[in-house]
C-alpha positions in Angstrom: 18.2 23.9 17.2 17.4 20.2 16.5 20.3 18.3 14.9 20.2 14.9 13.2 23.3 13.9 15.2 24.6 11.6 12.5 28.3 10.7 13.0 30.7 12.4 10.6 32.5 9.9 8.4 35.1 9.8 5.7 32.9 7.2 3.9 30.4 8.3 1.3 27.0 8.9 2.9 24.0 7.3 1.2 20.7 8.9 2.4 17.6 6.9 1.8 14.2 8.6 2.1 11.5 6.0 2.9 11.5 2.8 4.9 9.2 0.8 2.6 10.1 -2.3 0.5 12.5 -0.3 -1.8 14.3 1.5 1.0 14.9 -1.4 3.3 16.2 -3.7 0.5 18.6 -1.0 -0.6 19.9 -0.5 2.9 20.4 -4.3 3.3 22.2 -4.5 0.0 24.7 -1.9 1.3 25.5 -3.7 4.5 29.0 -4.7 3.3 29.7 -1.6 1.3 32.2 1.0 2.5 29.5 3.7 2.9 27.4 5.2 5.7 23.7 4.4 5.3 21.2 6.9 6.7 17.5 5.9 6.5 14.8 8.5 7.1 11.2 7.8 7.6 8.4 9.7 9.5 7.6 6.4 11.4 10.0 4.0 13.1 8.6 0.9 11.5 8.3 -0.9 8.2 4.7 -1.5 7.2 3.8 -4.7 5.3 1.1 -3.0 3.2 -0.3 -6.0 1.4 -2.1 -7.1 4.6 -3.4 -3.6 5.6 -6.9 -4.6 4.4 -7.0 -7.4 7.1 -6.3 -4.8 9.8 -9.1 -2.6 8.4 -11.5 -5.5 8.5 -10.6 -6.7 12.0 -8.7 -9.7 10.8 -5.2 -8.8 12.2 -3.8 -6.6 15.0 -2.0 -3.5 13.7 1.4 -4.5 15.2 1.4 -7.8 13.5 2.1 -6.3 10.1 4.6 -3.6 11.3 8.2 -4.2 12.3 10.6 -1.7 13.9 13.2 -0.4 11.4 15.9 -0.5 14.0 15.2 -4.1 14.6 15.7 -5.0 11.0 19.1 -3.4 10.9 20.3 -4.0 14.5 23.3 -5.9 13.3 24.3 -3.6 10.4 27.2 -1.5 11.6 27.1 1.1 8.9 23.4 1.9 9.3 21.7 4.9 11.0 18.0 5.6 11.3 16.4 8.9 12.1 12.7 9.7 12.3 12.1 12.8 10.2 9.8 14.6 7.9 11.7 15.6 4.7 10.8 19.0 3.5 12.8 19.2 0.3 16.2 18.7 -1.4 18.9 21.2 -2.6 20.4 19.1 -5.3 23.0 21.7 -6.2 24.6 21.6 -2.7 23.8 17.9 -1.9 21.7 18.9 1.1 18.4 17.3 2.2 16.1 19.6 4.3 14.3 17.9 7.1 12.5 18.9 10.3 15.5 17.6 12.3 18.0 19.7 10.4 19.9 19.6 7.2 21.6 16.4 6.1 24.4 16.3 3.6 24.7 13.4 1.3 27.0 11.9 -1.3 24.1 9.8 -2.7 20.4 10.5 -2.3 17.9 7.8 -2.9 14.2 8.7 -2.9 12.0 5.8 -2.1 8.9 7.7 -0.9 6.4 5.3 -2.4 2.9 6.3 -3.5 -0.3 7.9 -2.4 -3.9 7.4 -3.3 -4.8 8.8 -6.7 -8.2 10.4 -6.9 -7.5 11.6 -10.4 -8.1 15.2 -9.6 -11.6 14.8 -8.2 -11.5 16.9 -5.1 -15.1 16.2 -4.1 -14.5 12.4 -4.0 -11.2 12.9 -2.3 -13.0 14.8 0.5 -15.5 12.1 1.2 -13.9 8.8 0.1 -11.8 6.7 2.5 -8.3 5.7 1.6 -6.2 3.0 3.1 -2.4 3.4 2.8 -1.2 3.7 6.4 -1.5 1.7 9.6 -3.4 4.6 11.3 -5.9 4.7 8.5 -6.5 1.0 8.6 -7.3 1.1 12.3 -9.5 4.1 11.8 -11.4 2.3 9.0 -11.9 -0.7 11.4 -13.2 1.7 14.0 -15.5 3.4 11.5 -16.9 0.2 10.1 -17.7 -1.3 13.5 -19.2 2.0 14.5 -21.5 1.8 11.5 -22.7 -1.5 12.7 -23.3 -0.2 16.2 -25.2 2.8 15.0 -27.4 0.8 12.7 -28.8 -1.0 15.8 -30.2 2.3 17.0 -32.2 2.9 13.8 -35.6 1.8 12.6 -35.7 3.4 9.1 -34.6 0.8 6.6 -33.3 3.4 4.1 -31.1 4.9 6.8 -29.8 1.5 7.8 -29.1 0.5 4.2 -26.9 3.6 3.8 -25.0 2.7 6.9 -24.5 -0.9 5.8 -23.7 -0.4 2.1 -20.0 -0.6 1.5 -18.5 0.3 -1.9 -15.0 -0.5 -3.0 -13.8 1.4 -6.1 -11.1 -0.3 -8.1 -11.0 -3.9 -9.3 -7.3 -4.5 -8.7 -6.0 -6.8 -6.0 -6.7 -4.3 -3.1 -10.3 -3.7 -4.2 -10.9 -7.4 -4.7 -9.4 -8.4 -1.3 -11.3 -5.6 0.5 -14.6 -6.7 -1.1 -14.0 -10.3 -0.2 -13.1 -9.4 3.4 -16.2 -7.3 3.9 -18.3 -10.1 2.4 -16.8 -12.5 4.9 -17.6 -10.1 7.8 -21.2 -10.1 6.7 -21.3 -13.9 6.3 -19.5 -15.0 9.4 -19.2 -12.2 12.0 -22.4 -10.1 11.8 -24.8 -13.0 12.4 -23.0 -13.7 15.7 -22.1 -10.2 16.9 -25.1 -8.4 15.6 -28.0 -10.9 15.4 -30.6 -8.0 15.5 -29.2 -6.4 12.3 -31.2 -7.0 9.1 -28.3 -8.4 7.1 -30.3 -8.3 3.8 -29.9 -4.5 4.0 -26.1 -4.8 3.9 -24.6 -4.9 0.4 -21.0 -4.9 -0.8 -20.2 -3.4 -4.1 -17.1 -3.5 -6.2 -17.0 -0.8 -8.9 -14.4 -1.1 -11.7 -14.2 1.3 -14.6 -12.6 -1.3 -16.9 -14.2 -4.3 -18.5 -12.9 -6.8 -15.9 -11.5 -7.2 -12.4 -7.8 -7.9 -12.0 -7.0 -6.3 -15.3 -3.3 -7.2 -15.1 -4.0 -10.9 -14.9 -5.3 -13.4 -17.4 -8.9 -13.7 -18.5 -9.1 -17.0 -16.7 -8.0 -15.6 -13.4 -10.3 -12.6 -13.8 -13.2 -14.9 -14.4 -12.4 -17.1 -11.4 -12.2 -14.0 -9.3 -15.6 -12.8 -10.6 -17.1 -16.1 -9.8 -15.6 -16.1 -6.3 -16.9 -12.6 -5.6 -20.4 -13.5 -6.8 -20.4 -16.6 -4.6 -19.8 -14.2 -1.6 -22.7 -12.1 -2.9 -20.5 -9.1 -3.8 -22.2 -6.9 -6.4 -19.5 -6.4 -9.1 -20.0 -3.5 -11.5 -17.6 -3.5 -14.4 -17.4 -0.8 -17.2 -18.7 1.6 -14.5 -16.9 4.6 -13.2 -17.6 6.8 -10.2 -19.1 10.1 -11.3 -19.8 11.9 -8.0 -20.1 11.2 -4.3 -21.2 13.6 -1.6 -20.7 11.4 1.4 -24.2 9.9 1.3 -25.1 9.2 -2.3 -22.8 7.6 -4.9 -23.5 8.5 -8.5 -22.2 6.2 -11.2 -21.4 6.8 -14.8 -24.4 4.6 -15.9 -26.7 6.9 -14.0 -27.4 4.6 -11.1 -27.1 5.8 -7.5 -26.1 3.9 -4.3 -27.0 5.2 -0.9 -23.8 4.7 1.1 -21.8 6.4 3.8 -18.7 4.2 3.1 -16.8 4.6 -0.1 -13.4 2.9 0.0 -11.1 4.1 -2.8 -8.6 1.6 -4.3 -8.8 2.8 -7.9 -5.2 3.9 -8.3 -2.0 5.4 -6.8 0.4 8.1 -7.7 4.0 8.9 -6.8 5.0 11.3 -4.1 8.0 13.3 -5.2 10.2 15.5 -3.0 10.2 19.3 -3.3 13.2 20.5 -5.1 13.3 17.8 -7.8 13.0 19.2 -11.3 9.3 19.7 -12.2 9.9 18.8 -15.8 10.8 15.3 -14.8 7.6 14.8 -12.6 4.8 13.2 -14.6 1.1 13.8 -14.0 1.0 10.5 -12.1 3.6 11.9 -9.6 6.3 9.6 -10.7 9.8 10.9 -11.7 11.6 9.9 -14.9 14.7 7.9 -14.3 17.2 6.1 -16.6 18.0 2.4 -16.8 20.0 2.4 -13.5 17.3 4.4 -11.7 19.3 7.6 -11.8 17.4 10.9 -12.1 18.0 12.6 -15.4 20.4 15.5 -15.1 21.9 14.3 -11.7 24.9 12.1 -11.0 24.1 11.1 -7.4 20.3 11.1 -7.1 18.4 7.9 -7.6 14.7 7.0 -7.3 13.3 3.5 -6.7 10.0 1.9 -6.1 6.6 3.5 -6.9 8.1 7.0 -7.3 10.4 5.9 -10.2 9.2 6.0 -13.8 11.5 3.7 -15.9 10.4 3.2 -19.5 13.4 1.6 -21.1 11.8 -1.9 -20.9 9.7 -2.6 -24.0 7.6 -5.1 -21.9 6.3 -2.2 -19.8 6.0 0.9 -22.1 4.1 2.8 -19.4 6.7 2.0 -16.7 7.0 -0.8 -14.3 4.0 -1.7 -12.2 3.8 0.0 -8.8 4.1 -3.2 -6.8 6.3 -4.5 -4.0 8.3 -6.9 -6.1 9.5 -4.0 -8.4 10.5 -1.9 -5.3 12.4 -4.8 -3.7 14.3 -5.7 -6.9 15.2 -2.1 -7.6 16.5 -1.7 -4.0 18.7 -4.7 -4.3 20.0 -3.8 -7.7 20.8 -0.2 -6.7 22.7 -1.3 -3.7 25.0 -3.4 -6.0 25.3 -0.5 -8.4 26.4 2.0 -5.7 28.9 -0.4 -4.4 30.2 -1.1 -7.9 30.5 2.7 -8.7 32.6 3.2 -5.6 34.9 0.5 -6.9 35.1 2.0 -10.3 33.0 -0.7 -11.9 30.2 0.0 -14.4 26.6 0.2 -13.3 24.3 -2.6 -14.5 20.8 -1.6 -15.9 17.8 -2.7 -13.9 15.5 -5.2 -15.5 12.4 -6.3 -13.6 11.9 -10.1 -13.2 8.2 -10.7 -13.0 7.7 -13.3 -10.3 3.9 -13.5 -10.8 0.7 -12.0 -9.4 -1.8 -13.2 -6.9 -5.0 -12.0 -5.1 -7.2 -13.6 -2.4 -10.9 -13.4 -2.7 -11.8 -15.0 0.6 -11.7 -18.2 2.5 -10.3 -21.0 0.3 -10.5 -18.7 -2.7 -7.6 -17.0 -4.5 -6.0 -16.7 -7.9 -2.3 -16.8 -8.6 -0.1 -16.7 -11.8 3.5 -17.7 -11.9 5.0 -17.5 -15.4 2.8 -19.9 -17.4 1.3 -21.5 -14.3 -2.2 -20.4 -13.3 -3.7 -21.5 -10.0 -7.1 -20.8 -8.5 -9.2 -21.9 -5.5 -7.7 -23.6 -2.4 -4.2 -24.2 -3.8 -3.9 -20.6 -4.9 -5.2 -19.5 -1.5 -2.5 -21.6 0.3 0.2 -20.2 -2.0 -1.0 -16.7 -1.3 -0.7 -17.2 2.5 2.8 -18.8 2.2 4.1 -16.0 0.0 2.8 -13.3 2.4 4.1 -15.1 5.5 7.6 -15.4 4.0 7.7 -11.7 3.1 6.6 -10.5 6.5 9.4 -9.0 8.7 10.2 -10.7 11.9 9.6 -14.2 13.3 7.1 -12.9 15.8 5.0 -11.3 13.2 5.1 -14.4 11.0 4.0 -16.5 14.0 1.2 -14.1 15.1 -0.2 -13.8 11.6 -0.1 -17.6 11.1 -1.9 -18.2 14.5 -4.5 -15.6 13.6 -5.2 -17.2 10.2 -5.2 -20.7 11.8 -7.6 -19.5 14.5 -9.9 -17.8 12.0 -10.0 -20.8 9.7 -11.4 -23.1 12.3 -13.5 -20.8 14.3 -14.9 -18.4 11.6 -14.0 -15.6 14.1 -12.0 -12.3 14.0 -10.6 -11.3 17.3 -9.9 -7.6 16.9 -13.4 -6.2 16.8 -12.9 -3.3 19.2 -13.4 0.4 18.6 -10.5 2.5 19.9 -11.6 5.9 18.8 -15.2 6.8 18.2 -16.6 9.0 15.5 -16.6 9.1 11.7 -14.7 12.4 12.0 -11.7 10.5 13.1 -11.2 9.1 9.7 -8.2 10.7 8.2 -8.4 11.1 4.4 -5.5 9.5 2.7 -4.8 12.5 0.5 -4.0 14.5 3.6 -1.8 11.9 5.3 0.8 9.4 4.5 2.1 7.5 1.5 3.1 3.9 0.8 6.2 3.8 3.0 4.7 6.1 5.7 7.4 8.6 4.6 5.2 11.4 3.6 7.1 14.6 2.9 6.1 17.8 4.6 4.9 20.4 2.0 
């Protein structure tokens, strides 16, 4: 029988499920605490998800946005990592069930992140392409490049148009950044790599059900984003929802149809709870209700942080904190302090999110950023976006590789990872069937 082989200890054991932003910041915060920290994830790396879209559009190599979890904690003496699929939790007996055996805990912290939300539409889920894992990003890159290659073999303009039409659903930062990246592929790469392709047949659409793109940002930033997308000739459709999609024809709520074989879904995410958690605490969006210190209601030693946690005690966010990396990082750090304080008999401090701002890049020299009352757009915001993302990447090597890639692309208008590793559209793995934000998908 497989055993987790975690050393026995007289110290309290804190088991963290998920190696995303929330999980790693919690583990770091516990480095000096008198506890044993056990981190579980189905992959052995932390994924910097904000740059996944650049892997999907051949801008970065996959390993430049992933960093080994063991490398992050190699100097932390109280830390243990195990690759595992978590199957469920027995809260009554403080046991976590995994594919490598049962693990006892004194504290359990669920930081499983989120998955793509198709809002119950199984037909769209079957045919749309999600992007939440490193494997999926590489597969999207393979798929997109293969669409270009296959278009060269066709003479029928309608068939070529369906191959070259790319539709992004969701006008948030992910959708905007994807649309901008695809538009730059069309503008800078295709004329050089595929001069025979009729580029006028390639269209990039951004479909948003709401009245504006980047709904969480100001009207000014939204308008600047819209102008940037239109400059790149992205067709932006607001107040328009996706009604149906059969893998070839997209039907919109306004009655229009778009011939496309590529629907990239960025319209929302949902939490991914563990089996065994009380069902009455799990909301329709998959998040689990927690109190002001991120403790699950009805439990004394189970906490949830990051996208999975639904905390509604802050009047600024009546629907819960946004499912973004900054919330996860801050919750991880705060919970680490709280666990250490509880072990010392000190009171736990309520979590309150400090909004450090929002930003999104549209393309070369174009971005929007908001920090408190400061609003930036254009080149300055684009530079700020790059600096923030470089600083938050794990590992000096990754920072250097990404910087060199960006520097090279800026002056050469080139992307160096345009290779197809696996062929065939069938190789695309639908996100609803694979992994979540932290690559810590729990086995059903």
